[in-house]
Kinemage of the C-alpha trace (Angstrom):
@kinemage 1
@onewidth
@group {chain A} dominant
@subgroup {mainchain}
@vectorlist {calphas} color= white
{ca met a 1} P 23.531 68.549 37.225
{ca lys a 2} L 23.505 67.273 33.645
{ca his a 3} L 21.110 68.638 31.059
{ca tyr a 4} L 20.391 67.497 27.525
{ca tyr a 5} L 19.681 69.379 24.321
{ca val a 6} L 18.421 67.684 21.156
{ca asn a 7} L 19.987 69.000 17.965
{ca gly a 8} L 18.357 67.125 15.101
{ca lys a 9} L 19.165 63.464 15.766
{ca glu a 10} L 22.078 64.252 18.076
{ca ile a 11} L 21.697 64.564 21.857
{ca ile a 12} L 24.040 67.153 23.351
{ca glu a 13} L 24.921 66.838 27.031
{ca tyr a 14} L 25.731 70.053 28.886
{ca lys a 15} L 25.871 71.482 32.373
{ca leu a 16} L 25.601 74.914 33.892
{ca val a 17} L 28.680 75.960 35.832
{ca thr a 18} L 28.009 78.922 38.107
{ca glu a 19} L 29.769 80.285 41.155
{ca pro a 20} L 28.277 79.467 43.624
{ca leu a 21} L 26.589 76.377 42.238
{ca glu a 22} L 23.224 77.352 43.752
{ca ala a 23} L 23.204 80.542 41.687
{ca met a 24} L 21.668 78.765 38.690
{ca tyr a 25} L 18.424 78.570 40.701
{ca trp a 26} L 18.345 82.220 41.745
{ca ser a 27} L 15.872 84.423 39.909
{ca thr a 28} L 18.247 87.400 40.225
{ca tyr a 29} L 21.325 85.607 38.853
{ca arg a 30} L 22.395 86.702 35.395
{ca leu a 31} L 23.304 83.639 33.367
{ca lys a 32} L 25.939 84.060 30.652
{ca lys a 33} L 26.847 81.849 27.716
{ca lys a 34} L 30.219 81.108 29.317
{ca his a 35} L 28.379 79.277 32.119
{ca ile a 36} L 27.171 76.623 29.637
{ca lys a 37} L 29.697 73.779 29.327
{ca ile a 38} L 29.133 71.186 26.595
{ca ser a 39} L 30.288 67.658 27.459
{ca asn a 40} L 30.195 66.192 23.931
{ca lys a 41} L 33.177 66.489 21.610
{ca ile a 42} L 31.973 68.740 18.796
{ca ser a 43} L 33.534 71.365 16.558
{ca arg a 44} L 33.997 74.851 17.939
{ca pro a 45} L 31.601 76.594 15.494
{ca leu a 46} L 28.882 74.026 16.244
{ca ala a 47} L 29.516 74.361 19.995
{ca thr a 48} L 29.121 78.140 19.726
{ca gln a 49} L 25.861 77.748 17.833
{ca ile a 50} L 24.492 75.187 20.292
{ca lys a 51} L 25.467 77.312 23.309
{ca gln a 52} L 23.546 80.215 21.786
{ca glu a 53} L 20.494 78.005 21.194
{ca ile a 54} L 20.627 76.664 24.757
{ca tyr a 55} L 21.078 80.178 26.158
{ca asp a 56} L 18.131 81.499 24.128
{ca asp a 57} L 15.968 78.574 25.230
{ca ile a 58} L 16.810 79.161 28.900
{ca lys a 59} L 16.117 82.896 28.610
{ca gln a 60} L 12.798 82.264 26.857
{ca thr a 61} L 11.745 79.799 29.548
{ca glu a 62} L 12.851 82.170 32.339
{ca thr a 63} L 10.573 84.991 31.256
{ca lys a 64} L 7.396 82.896 31.429
């Protein structure tokens, strides 16, 4: 499943890659930053920053 993250004017496409795939929907599954795969070609430092922002956003949404 593709997801999108807006970074300023740029739209970043990413997907969550978990094993098994259904795990991303489990409330007990512990998501890690390495499960976030960015599809756009961007620099490594920017990719690291965006992964952190996506991870933080997911964690914040999860706790509500």
